[in-house]
C-alpha positions as CSV (number, residue, x, y, z in Angstrom):
1,M,115.7,161.4,145.9
2,K,113.5,164.2,147.1
3,S,112.4,165.1,143.5
4,F,111.8,161.4,142.8
5,I,109.5,161.2,145.8
6,I,107.7,164.3,144.9
7,F,107.3,163.1,141.3
8,G,105.8,159.9,142.6
9,I,103.3,161.8,144.8
10,E,102.2,164.0,141.8
11,Q,101.8,160.9,139.7
12,A,99.8,159.4,142.4
13,K,97.5,162.4,142.6
14,S,97.0,162.3,138.9
15,C,96.1,158.7,138.9
16,L,93.1,159.2,141.4
17,F,90.5,158.2,138.8
18,P,92.2,155.1,137.7
19,V,92.8,154.1,141.4
20,V,89.0,154.5,142.0
21,I,88.4,152.3,139.0
22,F,90.6,149.4,140.3
23,L,89.2,149.7,143.8
24,T,85.6,149.6,142.4
25,L,86.4,146.6,140.3
26,A,88.0,144.7,143.2
27,V,85.3,145.5,145.8
28,T,82.4,144.8,143.5
29,K,83.9,141.6,142.5
30,F,83.4,140.1,146.0
31,I,80.5,142.3,147.4
32,D,77.0,142.3,146.0
33,I,74.3,144.8,146.6
34,P,70.8,143.5,146.3
35,Y,68.7,144.6,143.3
36,I,71.6,146.4,141.6
37,A,73.7,144.7,138.9
38,R,77.5,144.9,139.4
39,Y,78.0,146.9,136.1
40,D,75.2,149.4,137.0
41,L,76.8,149.8,140.5
42,I,80.2,150.4,138.9
43,L,78.7,153.1,136.6
44,I,77.1,154.9,139.7
45,I,80.3,154.9,141.6
46,F,82.2,156.3,138.6
47,L,79.6,159.1,138.1
48,I,79.8,160.1,141.8
49,T,83.6,160.1,141.6
50,Q,83.5,162.3,138.5
51,V,81.1,164.8,140.1
52,L,83.0,165.0,143.3
53,M,86.3,165.5,141.5
54,V,84.8,168.6,139.8
55,I,83.2,169.9,142.9
56,T,86.4,169.6,144.9
57,K,88.3,171.2,142.0
58,M,90.6,168.2,141.6
59,E,89.5,168.4,138.0
60,T,88.6,171.6,136.1
61,V,85.6,172.2,134.0
62,D,87.9,172.3,130.8
63,E,89.4,168.9,131.8
64,L,85.9,167.5,132.3
65,K,85.1,168.5,128.7
66,V,88.2,166.6,127.4
67,I,87.3,163.5,129.6
68,C,83.7,163.5,128.1
69,V,85.2,163.5,124.6
70,F,87.2,160.5,125.5
71,H,84.3,158.7,127.2
72,L,82.3,159.0,123.8
73,I,85.3,157.9,121.8
74,G,86.0,154.9,124.0
75,L,82.4,153.8,124.2
76,A,82.0,154.0,120.3
77,L,85.2,151.8,120.0
78,E,84.0,149.3,122.7
79,I,80.6,148.8,121.0
80,Y,82.4,148.0,117.8
81,K,85.0,145.8,119.3
82,V,82.4,143.7,121.3
83,H,80.4,143.4,118.1
84,M,83.5,142.0,116.4
85,G,84.1,139.6,119.1
86,S,87.4,141.1,120.3
87,W,86.1,140.9,123.9
88,S,83.0,140.7,125.9
89,Y,81.1,141.9,129.1
90,P,79.5,138.7,130.2
91,E,77.4,140.1,133.1
92,E,73.8,141.4,132.9
93,A,73.1,145.0,133.5
94,V,70.4,147.7,132.8
95,T,73.0,150.3,131.6
96,K,74.3,148.2,128.7
97,I,74.2,149.3,125.0
98,R,74.8,146.6,122.4
99,G,76.4,144.4,125.0
100,V,78.6,147.1,126.4
101,P,78.1,148.6,129.8
102,L,78.2,152.4,129.9
103,Y,81.0,152.4,132.6
104,S,83.4,151.1,129.9
105,G,83.8,154.7,128.6
106,F,85.2,155.8,131.9
107,M,88.2,153.5,131.6
108,Y,89.2,155.5,128.5
109,A,88.3,158.7,130.2
110,S,90.6,157.7,133.2
111,V,93.4,157.8,130.7
112,A,92.5,161.4,129.7
113,S,92.0,162.3,133.4
114,Y,95.5,161.2,134.2
115,M,97.1,163.0,131.2
116,C,95.1,166.3,132.0
117,Q,96.1,166.3,135.7
118,A,99.7,165.2,135.1
119,W,100.0,168.0,132.6
120,R,98.7,170.5,135.2
121,R,100.6,169.3,138.2
122,L,104.0,168.7,136.3
123,H,103.7,171.9,134.3
124,L,104.2,169.9,131.0
125,K,105.6,171.8,127.9
126,L,106.4,170.4,124.5
127,S,109.2,171.4,122.2
128,N,109.3,171.0,118.4
129,W,105.6,170.2,118.1
130,P,104.8,169.2,114.5
131,P,102.2,171.0,112.4
132,T,98.7,170.6,113.6
133,W,97.4,169.2,110.3
134,M,99.9,166.4,110.6
135,V,98.9,165.5,114.1
136,V,95.2,165.5,113.2
137,I,95.8,163.1,110.2
138,L,98.0,160.8,112.4
139,S,95.4,160.7,115.2
140,A,92.5,160.1,112.9
141,S,94.5,157.2,111.1
142,I,95.4,155.5,114.3
143,Y,91.9,155.6,115.7
144,F,90.2,154.4,112.6
145,N,92.8,151.7,112.0
146,F,91.2,150.1,115.2
147,Y,88.0,149.8,113.2
148,T,89.4,149.0,109.6
149,H,92.0,146.4,110.5
150,H,89.2,143.7,110.8
151,Y,88.5,144.2,107.0
152,L,91.7,145.9,105.6
153,Y,95.3,145.6,106.2
154,D,96.5,146.4,109.7
155,F,98.6,149.6,109.4
156,R,99.7,149.7,113.2
157,W,103.4,149.1,112.5
158,I,103.3,151.8,109.7
159,L,101.6,154.2,112.0
160,K,104.1,153.5,114.7
161,I,107.0,154.2,112.4
162,L,105.2,157.4,111.2
163,T,104.8,158.5,114.8
164,L,108.5,158.1,115.5
165,L,109.4,160.0,112.4
166,I,106.9,162.8,113.1
167,F,107.8,163.2,116.8
168,F,111.5,162.3,116.5
169,K,112.6,165.9,117.6
170,T,109.7,166.4,120.0
171,F,110.6,166.5,123.8
172,V,108.3,166.7,126.7
173,Y,109.5,169.0,129.6
174,F,108.0,168.6,133.2
175,T,108.9,170.3,136.4
176,V,109.5,168.5,139.8
177,N,110.6,170.4,142.8
178,K,111.3,173.6,140.8
179,R,113.6,171.7,138.6
180,S,112.9,171.0,134.9
181,Y,113.4,167.5,133.3
182,S,112.8,166.2,129.8
183,M,112.4,163.0,127.8
184,P,111.6,162.1,124.1
185,L,107.9,162.1,123.7
186,A,108.0,158.9,121.9
187,L,109.5,157.3,125.1
188,S,106.6,158.6,127.2
189,F,104.2,156.9,124.8
190,V,105.9,153.5,125.4
191,L,106.0,153.9,129.2
192,I,102.4,155.0,129.5
193,G,101.3,152.1,127.1
194,F,103.2,149.5,129.3
195,F,101.7,150.7,132.5
196,I,98.2,150.6,130.9
197,W,98.9,147.0,129.8
198,I,99.7,146.1,133.5
199,A,96.4,147.9,134.6
200,E,94.6,145.8,131.9
201,N,95.7,142.7,133.5
202,I,94.4,143.8,136.8
203,A,91.1,144.9,135.3
204,T,90.6,141.7,133.4
205,Y,91.4,139.7,136.6
206,F,88.5,141.5,138.3
207,S,86.2,140.8,135.4
208,A,86.0,144.4,134.0
209,W,85.8,142.7,130.6
210,Q,87.1,139.3,129.2
211,Y,89.0,138.4,126.2
212,P,88.0,135.2,124.4
213,N,90.9,133.1,126.0
214,Q,89.9,134.3,129.5
215,Q,86.3,133.1,129.5
216,Q,87.1,129.8,131.2
217,Q,89.9,130.8,133.3
218,W,91.9,134.1,133.7
219,E,95.2,134.3,131.8
220,I,97.7,137.1,131.5
221,V,96.8,139.5,128.6
222,H,99.0,138.8,125.6
223,I,102.1,141.1,125.7
224,G,101.2,142.2,122.1
225,K,98.3,144.2,123.5
226,I,101.0,146.7,124.5
227,S,101.1,147.6,120.9
228,S,97.4,148.5,120.8
229,W,97.6,150.5,124.0
230,L,100.6,152.3,122.7
231,L,98.5,153.5,119.7
232,L,95.7,154.4,121.9
233,V,98.0,156.4,124.2
234,I,99.3,158.3,121.3
235,V,95.8,159.2,120.2
236,S,94.9,160.2,123.7
237,F,98.0,162.4,124.1
238,L,97.7,164.1,120.7
239,I,94.1,165.0,121.4
240,V,94.9,166.4,124.8
241,A,98.1,168.1,123.6
242,S,96.2,169.7,120.6
243,L,93.5,171.0,122.9
244,K,96.1,172.4,125.4
245,H,97.9,174.0,122.4
246,V,94.8,175.7,121.1
247,K,93.9,176.9,124.5
248,E,97.4,178.3,125.1
249,K,97.2,180.1,121.8
250,R,93.9,181.6,122.7
251,T,95.2,182.7,126.1
252,I,98.3,184.5,124.5
253,K,96.1,186.2,121.9
254,S,93.6,187.4,124.5
255,L,96.6,188.8,126.7
256,N,97.9,190.6,123.6
257,E,94.7,192.2,123.0
C-alpha cells in the first residue's frame, strides 16, 4: 500500500503540466479577461508554466528540447486535421494559424512532459528493446498514417499488430520505494491511451476543441478514439525512448573514454 501511494504521488508530480492545462481550460471557460481572447490567454498561461517548470528545475533543458519537438509535431498534425474537418477551434484569437490556436501544440507536449518526468522519477528501464531502424520506421508509419488515411487505406490495425509483434518481448521496469516492478510495454501503451481518452473528454467539455458532433451540444468522445490516442502514445513513447537510449549510449561512451 505504501508503494502504491508513493507511485500515485510520483505520477501526480509527473502530470503537473496536464493538470495546469485542465485547470486553465476550466477557469477560462467561465472567466473572461477584457481585451484578451480566451485562446490567447491559454497560450500565455502555458508559456509561463513551461518557463517556470524549467526555472524551478521541475523539467530539465533536455526534457524541454523533447517537449518542443512534440509541440511542433502536434501543431503540424492539428493544422492538417482541422483543414480536413476532423475537429475545429471555433473561438477567435490572434494566435491562430490556419484555424489552429498555438496553444494546441502544448497538449501534445504535455504528453511528452509526462513521459519524460515519469521516466526520471520512476527510473524507467527497458528490456529487449528492438533495433533502432525498426522503431524509426514504425514511428514514422504511425505518424504519417494520421495524414494518409484520408486518401489511402487506414493501416492503423496493421500498425497495431506490428507494434505487438515488435514489442512482444519488451518490458518496462520502474522503481517505487526502492522496489522494482515491471509490465509489458504494450500494456503501458493501452493504459496511457485510455487515460488520455478520458482527458480528451474533459478537454472537449471545456471547449479546448470540438468534434463535428459536439458543435450543437457536448457529447462523450467516441470510444474508438482510444485507438487513435493509442497510436499517438506509441509514437510519443518511441521518440522519447529513442532519445533516452541515444543519450544513455553517449553517456556510457564518454565514461569509458
